[in-house]
Steps between C-alpha positions, in 0.01 A plus 500: 500500500671258726751257346373136492705324780565200270730730287856456637844598380730224397703551806198463719395186309845342526484501881140409519507198272819371658305485834195343332708243323689414823162440657413236234295709261535441129561816302371547138632784273338643189664779302397715205386826372121443546389803306136511525404222743254249350329169570795311349736657755252429786463123416883484461541634849236275644664191349846610625355555853397129514861394470597646844412712795607854411463654147734790420468700176772731380432765239728622224592860557388754242844576388564140405176424314631425148168498304563827328503858609124502520508240781427449786141638485488493885779608729685255728311638798161449358599147365623405854190644666263303267667168561523560892115538489464127413428262780723227372814729503684531831775748412591729202819687421636711220802327374845697460607311190347410161450126580470279802855366451658714775175488710477126541830452701375771735161372565584120471148382396428129487304546176540756210182499298455628140200505268443237223604727224853478637527119486627501143848628480445635155259772642777649730699734287715608785616167632412608838275209593794262474706725732220528750454131506881458575455769780211313670689167476810661664279570810361144509158603349324402164329682224138426428281606215130561551246375241184687516329755263730769371445859383737759378533833676631658189201369293257639766679831523511540122131422475357688794764744613679616182782736551511602132256729303210321341660497149821337626306235706296418183815471285664262763181281503503486117878435489460213740234350270731530191817380667549243775706587796693166479583562141620853564728380786632234284598758240704682781659169620607421140742797484733336756718320260564800280851609466476888519750772456429850631674791346503863612630770716584429873319770701522564871184657638590703807197616704571792741208542732443852637259712692411851393622787714377795299634760250829664548469852645745643257422305175207332331639153592325209658685380809465144642637301777680165416346204674635175340598338172432169310682360210357262231639318204313643207520502125600170360599378835145507621377323179764231557367455852138479391590242231720284728186436723334318200788363297789267587748631248542886490799706383556876548712693262557863610765776536626613836709811558849448636464799715248443785406163322253396771601139403497363857142628553383378156654146551331488841162605359496251200381149550784264521368304187539809272804483291659846540677615183642833567686740267667815643508861397832676607484834672119506552264375788232232488178686437334642819164663499449671830143593582408737779162406661283692741433202741160599640319499158757287316535765250810529278643847513783481245769269363874521461675267239856386536551390144732508200332394177803488282591163350828512309560270191719262699220444750245462224726244337541312819120482552441381144760231531359384818148480361627300207653257736216444739181554299488143372470382850159652571139443391376846596681830498336779710636845400431776743610801311501807730663728246813558704749412223578137574305372201682647199388463147754227442376311812129531398586365140666184668198448718252538225690259263601233766263479777272188495210682663532871542284689751560885515393794709639847415446722791432869467629693809645833607852379407422432134226767452298297261787411267494130582220351286422142385582570139871481574440115482421357163353180634339357827289201592334694791483861582370647832452878522320755704236696308705818500784313360291376209379866443870620495587232237195598277522882571143513411212572755229491237489118458382252750724265719395205301600648172838601653557143621427367149758752355763386748415132425564563129826692541657228724330197344390446865162310537458529884480828672401616849423868566481581876248784574528557874158539665336403178659144509671386184430413133640164375545433121562175321510490126280193478284578812424873469478752785410456858451768765552371853396730785745607772501271808679732746304638790797662681780688357812556722771558230471451121878499448609168367157371423550505119817296546321232691219473244742492211738244635243239598258549210797455268535146635130422434516634146803282437292200612219605251261587775170651359533882499185554725663282759832690456324831555308359808820363654672837427224688682526264808868549499456883475267495794758332706786726383323829572402387857864504614770775522735478201672169452473416869353159414503295183205326347506149667353196326294366791345844583409559139328160478303574817410850373374348173293240695339760721393702197346215302337280768 
Protein backbone atom coordinates (compact mmCIF):
# COMPACT_ATOMS: atom_id res chain seq x y z
CA UNK A 1 0.00 0.00 0.00
CA UNK A 2 1.39 3.40 -1.02
CA UNK A 3 2.25 5.81 1.77
CA UNK A 4 -0.09 8.79 2.10
CA UNK A 5 1.78 11.81 0.65
CA UNK A 6 0.65 13.90 3.62
CA UNK A 7 2.99 11.89 5.88
CA UNK A 8 6.38 13.57 5.99
CA UNK A 9 9.57 13.31 7.99
CA UNK A 10 10.34 16.15 10.38
CA UNK A 11 13.22 17.19 8.12
CA UNK A 12 10.88 17.43 5.13
CA UNK A 13 8.31 19.35 7.16
CA UNK A 14 10.87 21.84 8.45
CA UNK A 15 11.83 22.86 4.93
CA UNK A 16 8.27 22.78 3.60
CA UNK A 17 6.74 24.84 6.42
CA UNK A 18 9.53 27.41 6.25
CA UNK A 19 8.61 28.04 2.61
CA UNK A 20 4.87 28.17 3.33
CA UNK A 21 5.36 30.52 6.27
CA UNK A 22 7.55 32.81 4.15
CA UNK A 23 4.68 32.93 1.66
CA UNK A 24 2.31 34.27 4.32
CA UNK A 25 0.64 31.03 5.36
CA UNK A 26 -0.32 30.60 9.03
CA UNK A 27 0.92 27.27 10.42
CA UNK A 28 -1.03 25.40 13.12
CA UNK A 29 0.49 22.47 15.05
CA UNK A 30 -1.23 19.75 17.09
CA UNK A 31 0.72 17.06 18.90
CA UNK A 32 -0.20 13.94 20.85
CA UNK A 33 -0.45 10.16 21.00
CA UNK A 34 -3.87 9.92 19.28
CA UNK A 35 -4.16 6.23 20.11
CA UNK A 36 -7.51 5.22 18.63
CA UNK A 37 -8.66 8.21 16.59
CA UNK A 38 -12.14 9.34 17.66
CA UNK A 39 -14.68 12.13 17.12
CA UNK A 40 -13.13 14.24 19.89
CA UNK A 41 -9.83 14.25 18.00
CA UNK A 42 -11.57 15.08 14.72
CA UNK A 43 -13.37 18.10 16.19
CA UNK A 44 -10.12 19.17 17.88
CA UNK A 45 -8.33 19.13 14.49
CA UNK A 46 -11.21 20.93 12.75
CA UNK A 47 -11.16 23.74 15.33
CA UNK A 48 -7.37 23.96 15.10
CA UNK A 49 -7.48 24.27 11.30
CA UNK A 50 -9.74 27.33 11.59
CA UNK A 51 -6.89 29.21 13.29
CA UNK A 52 -4.68 29.19 10.20
CA UNK A 53 -4.00 27.90 6.71
CA UNK A 54 -1.94 24.73 7.23
CA UNK A 55 -2.62 22.12 9.92
CA UNK A 56 0.28 19.89 10.93
CA UNK A 57 -0.11 16.98 13.36
CA UNK A 58 2.88 15.31 15.00
CA UNK A 59 2.45 11.91 16.61
CA UNK A 60 4.27 10.59 19.67
CA UNK A 61 6.50 7.63 18.69
CA UNK A 62 5.67 4.23 20.16
CA UNK A 63 8.82 4.17 22.31
CA UNK A 64 7.81 7.38 24.10
CA UNK A 65 4.16 6.56 24.82
CA UNK A 66 4.08 6.51 28.62
CA UNK A 67 0.62 5.11 29.31
CA UNK A 68 1.94 1.74 30.45
CA UNK A 69 3.58 -1.23 28.67
CA UNK A 70 0.20 -2.21 27.18
CA UNK A 71 0.06 0.99 25.11
CA UNK A 72 -0.05 2.20 22.42
CA UNK A 73 -2.81 -0.01 21.08
CA UNK A 74 -1.93 1.13 17.54
CA UNK A 75 1.55 1.59 16.11
CA UNK A 76 2.93 5.02 15.21
CA UNK A 77 2.57 4.16 11.50
CA UNK A 78 -1.13 3.30 11.85
CA UNK A 79 -1.82 6.35 14.00
CA UNK A 80 -0.14 8.65 11.44
CA UNK A 81 -2.01 6.99 8.57
CA UNK A 82 -5.40 7.43 10.29
CA UNK A 83 -4.80 11.13 10.94
CA UNK A 84 -3.51 11.72 7.39
CA UNK A 85 -6.83 10.39 6.05
CA UNK A 86 -8.67 13.42 7.50
CA UNK A 87 -9.42 16.25 5.04
CA UNK A 88 -8.74 18.97 7.62
CA UNK A 89 -5.16 17.75 8.20
CA UNK A 90 -2.52 18.91 5.74
CA UNK A 91 0.61 17.14 7.00
CA UNK A 92 1.49 14.43 9.54
CA UNK A 93 4.85 13.41 11.01
CA UNK A 94 5.99 10.94 13.62
CA UNK A 95 7.88 12.95 16.20
CA UNK A 96 11.42 12.06 17.25
CA UNK A 97 10.97 13.05 20.92
CA UNK A 98 8.41 12.42 23.70
CA UNK A 99 6.91 15.92 23.48
CA UNK A 100 6.61 18.88 21.12
CA UNK A 101 9.15 20.92 23.10
CA UNK A 102 11.96 20.10 20.68
CA UNK A 103 9.69 20.06 17.59
CA UNK A 104 8.15 23.53 17.96
CA UNK A 105 11.46 25.39 17.36
CA UNK A 106 11.99 23.27 14.23
CA UNK A 107 8.56 23.80 12.67
CA UNK A 108 7.98 27.33 14.03
CA UNK A 109 4.15 27.22 13.97
CA UNK A 110 2.06 30.32 14.59
CA UNK A 111 -0.30 28.37 16.84
CA UNK A 112 0.20 25.32 19.05
CA UNK A 113 -3.17 23.74 19.85
CA UNK A 114 -4.06 21.40 22.73
CA UNK A 115 -7.38 19.92 23.83
CA UNK A 116 -9.55 21.34 26.64
CA UNK A 117 -8.45 18.69 29.15
CA UNK A 118 -4.96 20.27 29.15
CA UNK A 119 -6.21 23.73 30.09
CA UNK A 120 -6.03 22.96 33.83
CA UNK A 121 -2.39 22.73 34.92
CA UNK A 122 -3.35 20.22 37.66
CA UNK A 123 -4.18 17.66 34.95
CA UNK A 124 -0.65 17.75 33.56
CA UNK A 125 1.44 15.40 35.74
CA UNK A 126 4.52 15.92 33.59
CA UNK A 127 4.75 19.72 33.55
CA UNK A 128 5.21 19.45 29.77
CA UNK A 129 2.42 21.86 28.78
CA UNK A 130 4.16 24.78 30.50
CA UNK A 131 7.40 23.93 28.66
CA UNK A 132 5.58 23.59 25.34
CA UNK A 133 3.93 26.96 25.95
CA UNK A 134 7.36 28.49 26.55
CA UNK A 135 8.61 26.89 23.32
CA UNK A 136 5.78 28.30 21.19
CA UNK A 137 6.25 31.75 22.69
CA UNK A 138 9.98 31.55 21.93
CA UNK A 139 9.18 31.38 18.19
CA UNK A 140 6.62 34.18 18.35
CA UNK A 141 3.55 31.93 18.38
CA UNK A 142 0.82 31.24 20.93
CA UNK A 143 -0.81 28.27 22.60
CA UNK A 144 -4.55 27.74 22.09
CA UNK A 145 -6.93 25.31 23.79
CA UNK A 146 -9.91 23.95 21.90
CA UNK A 147 -13.23 23.61 23.69
CA UNK A 148 -15.44 21.02 22.02
CA UNK A 149 -16.60 17.56 23.07
CA UNK A 150 -13.92 15.31 24.55
CA UNK A 151 -13.49 11.57 24.70
CA UNK A 152 -10.74 9.43 26.16
CA UNK A 153 -8.83 7.07 23.88
CA UNK A 154 -7.87 5.08 26.99
CA UNK A 155 -11.51 4.72 28.02
CA UNK A 156 -12.56 3.62 24.54
CA UNK A 157 -9.69 1.14 24.25
CA UNK A 158 -10.43 -0.31 27.69
CA UNK A 159 -14.10 -0.66 26.80
CA UNK A 160 -13.99 -1.89 23.21
CA UNK A 161 -10.43 -3.09 22.56
CA UNK A 162 -9.26 -4.56 25.88
CA UNK A 163 -5.68 -5.82 25.92
CA UNK A 164 -6.18 -7.87 29.08
CA UNK A 165 -8.06 -11.14 29.65
CA UNK A 166 -11.74 -10.82 30.51
CA UNK A 167 -11.26 -11.44 34.23
CA UNK A 168 -8.61 -8.70 34.45
CA UNK A 169 -10.78 -6.21 32.53
CA UNK A 170 -13.68 -7.00 34.85
CA UNK A 171 -11.46 -6.51 37.90
CA UNK A 172 -10.27 -3.12 36.61
CA UNK A 173 -13.85 -2.02 35.96
CA UNK A 174 -14.86 -3.02 39.48
CA UNK A 175 -11.79 -1.43 41.03
CA UNK A 176 -12.51 1.87 39.29
CA UNK A 177 -16.03 1.83 40.76
CA UNK A 178 -14.69 1.22 44.28
CA UNK A 179 -11.82 3.70 44.14
CA UNK A 180 -11.60 7.04 42.35
CA UNK A 181 -8.63 7.66 40.10
CA UNK A 182 -8.19 11.14 41.58
CA UNK A 183 -8.10 9.74 45.11
CA UNK A 184 -5.57 7.10 44.13
CA UNK A 185 -3.24 9.64 42.53
CA UNK A 186 -3.60 11.84 45.59
CA UNK A 187 -2.35 8.97 47.77
CA UNK A 188 0.75 8.72 45.57
CA UNK A 189 1.33 12.46 45.71
CA UNK A 190 1.08 12.38 49.52
CA UNK A 191 4.30 10.34 49.88
CA UNK A 192 6.43 13.20 48.57
CA UNK A 193 7.05 14.72 52.01
CA UNK A 194 8.12 11.45 53.67
CA UNK A 195 11.68 11.25 54.94
CA UNK A 196 12.88 7.82 53.77
CA UNK A 197 15.99 5.80 54.60
CA UNK A 198 16.91 2.87 52.34
CA UNK A 199 19.19 0.21 53.84
CA UNK A 200 20.69 -2.81 52.11
CA UNK A 201 23.46 -4.22 49.98
CA UNK A 202 24.78 -2.18 47.06
CA UNK A 203 24.76 -4.51 44.05
CA UNK A 204 26.08 -3.87 40.55
CA UNK A 205 24.20 -5.87 37.92
CA UNK A 206 26.54 -6.45 34.98
CA UNK A 207 24.77 -7.78 31.87
CA UNK A 208 27.06 -9.51 29.36
CA UNK A 209 25.23 -9.96 26.04
CA UNK A 210 26.34 -12.91 23.90
CA UNK A 211 25.32 -14.96 20.90
CA UNK A 212 25.48 -18.71 20.85
CA UNK A 213 28.18 -20.31 18.69
CA UNK A 214 27.58 -23.93 19.64
CA UNK A 215 28.99 -26.75 21.72
CA UNK A 216 32.71 -27.17 22.14
CA UNK A 217 34.07 -29.98 19.96
CA UNK A 218 36.12 -31.45 22.80
CA UNK A 219 33.97 -30.89 25.88
CA UNK A 220 30.24 -30.58 26.72
CA UNK A 221 30.58 -26.81 27.06
CA UNK A 222 28.33 -24.12 25.55
CA UNK A 223 30.37 -21.59 23.58
CA UNK A 224 29.15 -18.02 23.05
CA UNK A 225 30.50 -14.91 21.35
CA UNK A 226 30.65 -11.69 23.37
CA UNK A 227 28.59 -8.83 21.87
CA UNK A 228 28.27 -6.03 24.43
CA UNK A 229 27.75 -5.27 28.09
CA UNK A 230 25.57 -3.03 30.22
CA UNK A 231 25.87 -2.12 33.88
CA UNK A 232 23.04 -1.21 36.28
CA UNK A 233 22.85 0.08 39.83
CA UNK A 234 20.97 -2.72 41.59
CA UNK A 235 20.04 -3.84 45.09
CA UNK A 236 19.51 -0.98 47.52
CA UNK A 237 20.87 1.44 44.90
CA UNK A 238 17.94 0.70 42.59
CA UNK A 239 15.47 1.05 45.45
CA UNK A 240 16.89 4.46 46.38
CA UNK A 241 16.52 5.55 42.73
CA UNK A 242 12.86 4.49 42.65
CA UNK A 243 12.07 6.21 45.95
CA UNK A 244 13.86 9.43 44.99
CA UNK A 245 11.46 9.84 42.05
CA UNK A 246 8.58 10.14 44.54
CA UNK A 247 10.06 11.60 47.75
CA UNK A 248 12.10 14.76 48.32
CA UNK A 249 14.14 13.49 51.28
CA UNK A 250 15.88 10.15 50.71
CA UNK A 251 18.92 8.64 52.41
CA UNK A 252 20.82 5.48 51.44
CA UNK A 253 22.94 3.52 53.92
CA UNK A 254 25.01 0.73 52.41
CA UNK A 255 28.39 -0.99 52.39
CA UNK A 256 30.83 -0.60 49.51
CA UNK A 257 33.97 -2.68 49.09
CA UNK A 258 37.27 -0.87 49.27
CA UNK A 259 38.59 -3.06 46.42
CA UNK A 260 36.83 -2.31 43.14
CA UNK A 261 34.36 -0.11 45.02
CA UNK A 262 32.45 1.05 41.89
CA UNK A 263 31.87 4.27 43.85
CA UNK A 264 32.22 6.64 40.90
CA UNK A 265 29.64 4.67 38.92
CA UNK A 266 27.30 4.48 41.93
CA UNK A 267 27.47 8.20 42.66
CA UNK A 268 26.81 8.98 39.02
CA UNK A 269 23.79 6.66 38.94
CA UNK A 270 22.11 7.93 42.11
CA UNK A 271 19.83 10.94 42.05
CA UNK A 272 21.64 14.00 43.37
CA UNK A 273 19.01 14.42 46.10
CA UNK A 274 19.82 11.02 47.64
CA UNK A 275 21.99 11.41 50.73
CA UNK A 276 24.71 8.82 50.23
CA UNK A 277 25.86 7.27 53.51
CA UNK A 278 28.59 4.79 52.61
CA UNK A 279 30.44 2.45 54.93
CA UNK A 280 33.41 0.48 53.61
CA UNK A 281 34.56 -3.14 53.87
CA UNK A 282 38.33 -3.56 53.66
CA UNK A 283 39.86 -6.11 51.33
CA UNK A 284 36.67 -6.99 49.41
CA UNK A 285 34.86 -5.65 46.33
CA UNK A 286 31.44 -4.06 46.08
CA UNK A 287 29.06 -6.87 45.10
CA UNK A 288 28.87 -7.47 41.35
CA UNK A 289 26.43 -9.97 39.85
CA UNK A 290 27.51 -10.68 36.31
CA UNK A 291 24.79 -12.20 34.12
CA UNK A 292 25.57 -13.77 30.76
CA UNK A 293 22.63 -13.38 28.39
CA UNK A 294 21.90 -14.92 24.99
CA UNK A 295 20.87 -11.75 23.22
CA UNK A 296 18.51 -13.09 20.53
CA UNK A 297 16.03 -14.60 22.99
CA UNK A 298 17.15 -12.46 25.97
CA UNK A 299 17.68 -15.64 27.98
CA UNK A 300 20.04 -15.69 30.96
CA UNK A 301 22.63 -18.46 30.57
CA UNK A 302 24.42 -18.28 33.93
CA UNK A 303 25.63 -15.84 36.58
CA UNK A 304 28.94 -15.11 38.24
CA UNK A 305 29.03 -13.33 41.62
CA UNK A 306 31.91 -11.16 42.83
CA UNK A 307 31.07 -11.19 46.51
CA UNK A 308 32.42 -11.58 50.01
CA UNK A 309 29.62 -11.96 52.54
CA UNK A 310 31.78 -11.66 55.64
CA UNK A 311 31.02 -8.77 58.00
CA UNK A 312 33.46 -8.59 60.90
CA UNK A 313 32.45 -7.34 64.37
CA UNK A 314 33.98 -3.90 63.81
CA UNK A 315 31.98 -3.41 60.62
CA UNK A 316 28.80 -4.53 62.37
CA UNK A 317 29.49 -2.12 65.23
CA UNK A 318 30.06 0.73 62.76
CA UNK A 319 26.76 -0.07 61.04
CA UNK A 320 24.85 -0.20 64.33
CA UNK A 321 26.41 3.08 65.49
CA UNK A 322 25.45 4.77 62.23
CA UNK A 323 21.90 3.41 62.47
CA UNK A 324 21.47 4.73 66.01
CA UNK A 325 22.74 8.11 64.82
CA UNK A 326 20.55 8.56 61.75
CA UNK A 327 17.32 6.58 62.33
CA UNK A 328 15.65 9.44 64.25
CA UNK A 329 15.85 11.60 61.10
CA UNK A 330 13.52 9.39 59.05
CA UNK A 331 9.79 8.65 58.94
CA UNK A 332 10.18 5.44 56.93
CA UNK A 333 12.97 2.85 56.87
CA UNK A 334 13.01 0.49 53.85
CA UNK A 335 15.19 -2.55 54.51
CA UNK A 336 16.19 -4.53 51.43
CA UNK A 337 17.80 -7.61 52.97
CA UNK A 338 19.48 -9.66 50.22
CA UNK A 339 21.06 -12.05 52.70
CA UNK A 340 24.64 -11.15 51.77
CA UNK A 341 25.83 -10.49 55.31
CA UNK A 342 25.37 -6.74 55.70
CA UNK A 343 22.38 -6.95 58.03
CA UNK A 344 23.81 -8.74 61.05
CA UNK A 345 21.78 -9.87 64.04
CA UNK A 346 22.86 -6.75 65.93
CA UNK A 347 21.87 -4.43 63.09
CA UNK A 348 18.48 -6.13 62.70
CA UNK A 349 17.84 -5.66 66.42
CA UNK A 350 18.62 -1.92 66.19
CA UNK A 351 16.27 -1.57 63.21
CA UNK A 352 13.43 -3.44 64.88
CA UNK A 353 13.73 -1.39 68.06
CA UNK A 354 14.38 2.08 66.67
CA UNK A 355 12.85 2.53 63.20
CA UNK A 356 9.74 4.71 63.26
CA UNK A 357 8.15 2.75 60.40
CA UNK A 358 9.92 -0.42 59.31
CA UNK A 359 9.32 -1.99 55.89
CA UNK A 360 11.21 -5.22 55.20
CA UNK A 361 11.89 -7.58 52.33
CA UNK A 362 14.12 -10.62 52.88
CA UNK A 363 15.12 -11.98 49.52
CA UNK A 364 15.81 -15.61 48.79
CA UNK A 365 18.44 -15.96 46.07
CA UNK A 366 21.20 -18.28 44.91
CA UNK A 367 23.66 -16.57 47.24
CA UNK A 368 21.78 -17.32 50.47
CA UNK A 369 20.19 -20.65 49.46
CA UNK A 370 16.96 -20.04 51.36
CA UNK A 371 18.65 -19.17 54.66
CA UNK A 372 17.48 -15.55 54.60
CA UNK A 373 13.91 -15.58 55.91
CA UNK A 374 11.69 -12.90 57.40
CA UNK A 375 11.66 -14.39 60.91
CA UNK A 376 15.17 -12.97 61.50
CA UNK A 377 13.18 -9.76 62.20
CA UNK A 378 11.06 -9.69 65.34
CA UNK A 379 8.98 -6.71 64.27
CA UNK A 380 7.91 -4.94 61.07
CA UNK A 381 5.21 -2.48 60.04
CA UNK A 382 5.11 -3.75 56.45
CA UNK A 383 6.44 -6.89 54.82
CA UNK A 384 6.61 -7.55 51.08
CA UNK A 385 7.67 -11.04 50.00
CA UNK A 386 7.43 -13.25 46.95
CA UNK A 387 5.22 -16.31 47.39
CA UNK A 388 8.20 -18.70 47.36
CA UNK A 389 9.86 -16.63 50.12
CA UNK A 390 6.76 -17.02 52.25
CA UNK A 391 6.80 -20.79 51.66
CA UNK A 392 10.47 -20.92 52.71
CA UNK A 393 9.65 -19.06 55.90
CA UNK A 394 6.77 -21.38 56.77
CA UNK A 395 8.42 -24.59 55.50
CA UNK A 396 4.99 -26.02 54.95
CA UNK A 397 3.37 -26.63 51.57
CA UNK A 398 0.25 -28.12 53.06
CA UNK A 399 -1.37 -24.85 54.15
CA UNK A 400 -2.64 -22.09 51.89
CA UNK A 401 -0.94 -18.80 51.16
CA UNK A 402 -3.41 -16.80 53.24
CA UNK A 403 -2.79 -18.94 56.32
CA UNK A 404 0.95 -18.53 55.84
CA UNK A 405 0.51 -14.75 55.62
CA UNK A 406 -1.47 -14.79 58.87
CA UNK A 407 1.30 -16.80 60.56
CA UNK A 408 3.91 -14.25 59.51
CA UNK A 409 1.65 -11.41 60.61
CA UNK A 410 1.45 -12.92 64.09
CA UNK A 411 5.18 -13.66 64.34
CA UNK A 412 6.21 -10.09 63.49
CA UNK A 413 3.17 -8.26 64.88
CA UNK A 414 2.92 -6.95 61.31
CA UNK A 415 -0.58 -6.02 60.22
CA UNK A 416 0.12 -5.23 56.54
CA UNK A 417 1.68 -7.73 54.15
CA UNK A 418 1.94 -8.01 50.37
CA UNK A 419 2.68 -11.37 48.73
CA UNK A 420 3.80 -11.10 45.11
CA UNK A 421 2.84 -14.09 42.96
CA UNK A 422 4.25 -13.43 39.49
CA UNK A 423 1.74 -14.14 36.72
CA UNK A 424 -0.91 -14.71 39.40
CA UNK A 425 -0.72 -11.08 40.57
CA UNK A 426 -0.49 -10.44 44.28
CA UNK A 427 -2.32 -10.95 47.56
CA UNK A 428 -2.60 -7.93 49.85
CA UNK A 429 -3.43 -8.30 53.54
CA UNK A 430 -4.46 -5.72 56.10
CA UNK A 431 -5.43 -6.78 59.62
CA UNK A 432 -8.53 -4.55 59.65
CA UNK A 433 -9.33 -5.01 55.94
CA UNK A 434 -8.77 -8.68 55.23
CA UNK A 435 -7.37 -10.17 52.02
CA UNK A 436 -7.44 -8.88 48.44
CA UNK A 437 -6.30 -10.71 45.33
CA UNK A 438 -5.21 -8.34 42.57
CA UNK A 439 -4.58 -9.92 39.13
CA UNK A 440 -1.34 -9.32 37.25
CA UNK A 441 -1.36 -6.33 34.89
CA UNK A 442 1.73 -7.18 32.81
CA UNK A 443 1.16 -8.08 29.18
CA UNK A 444 4.82 -8.20 28.18
CA UNK A 445 7.73 -9.58 30.16
CA UNK A 446 11.24 -8.58 29.09
CA UNK A 447 13.14 -9.20 32.33
CA UNK A 448 11.83 -10.04 35.81
CA UNK A 449 15.05 -9.07 37.56
CA UNK A 450 14.48 -6.12 39.88
CA UNK A 451 10.68 -6.08 39.62
CA UNK A 452 10.26 -7.16 43.24
CA UNK A 453 12.53 -4.34 44.40
CA UNK A 454 10.43 -1.78 42.51
CA UNK A 455 7.16 -3.12 43.92
CA UNK A 456 8.49 -3.31 47.48
CA UNK A 457 10.06 0.14 47.54
CA UNK A 458 7.06 2.13 46.34
CA UNK A 459 4.31 0.13 48.05
CA UNK A 460 6.20 0.68 51.32
CA UNK A 461 5.67 4.41 50.91
CA UNK A 462 1.94 3.86 50.35
CA UNK A 463 1.60 1.66 53.42
CA UNK A 464 3.41 4.30 55.48
CA UNK A 465 0.70 6.73 54.37
CA UNK A 466 -2.01 4.24 55.42
CA UNK A 467 -3.26 3.70 51.88
CA UNK A 468 -5.96 0.95 51.79
CA UNK A 469 -4.38 -2.42 51.05
CA UNK A 470 -6.39 -3.14 47.91
CA UNK A 471 -5.00 0.11 46.47
CA UNK A 472 -1.50 -0.84 47.65
CA UNK A 473 -1.81 -4.16 45.85
CA UNK A 474 -3.13 -2.50 42.70
CA UNK A 475 -0.33 0.08 42.65
CA UNK A 476 2.14 -2.75 43.24
CA UNK A 477 0.93 -4.62 40.17
CA UNK A 478 1.04 -1.47 38.01
CA UNK A 479 4.64 -0.94 39.14
CA UNK A 480 5.43 -4.60 38.51
CA UNK A 481 4.07 -4.36 34.97
CA UNK A 482 6.37 -1.41 34.26
CA UNK A 483 9.37 -3.08 35.89
CA UNK A 484 9.18 -6.36 33.93
CA UNK A 485 8.81 -4.48 30.64
CA UNK A 486 12.39 -3.19 30.77
CA UNK A 487 15.82 -4.82 30.96
CA UNK A 488 17.12 -5.03 34.51
CA UNK A 489 17.34 -1.66 36.23
CA UNK A 490 17.79 0.20 32.95
CA UNK A 491 15.03 2.62 33.94
CA UNK A 492 13.49 3.58 37.27
CA UNK A 493 9.79 3.94 37.99
CA UNK A 494 8.95 7.56 37.18
CA UNK A 495 6.20 9.51 38.89
CA UNK A 496 4.59 11.01 35.76
CA UNK A 497 4.71 7.73 33.81
CA UNK A 498 3.16 5.83 36.71
CA UNK A 499 0.34 8.38 36.98
CA UNK A 500 -0.38 8.15 33.25
CA UNK A 501 -0.25 4.35 33.38
CA UNK A 502 -2.82 4.30 36.19
CA UNK A 503 -5.04 6.72 34.33
CA UNK A 504 -4.92 4.61 31.18
CA UNK A 505 -6.03 1.54 33.15
CA UNK A 506 -8.89 3.17 35.05
CA UNK A 507 -10.46 5.49 32.47
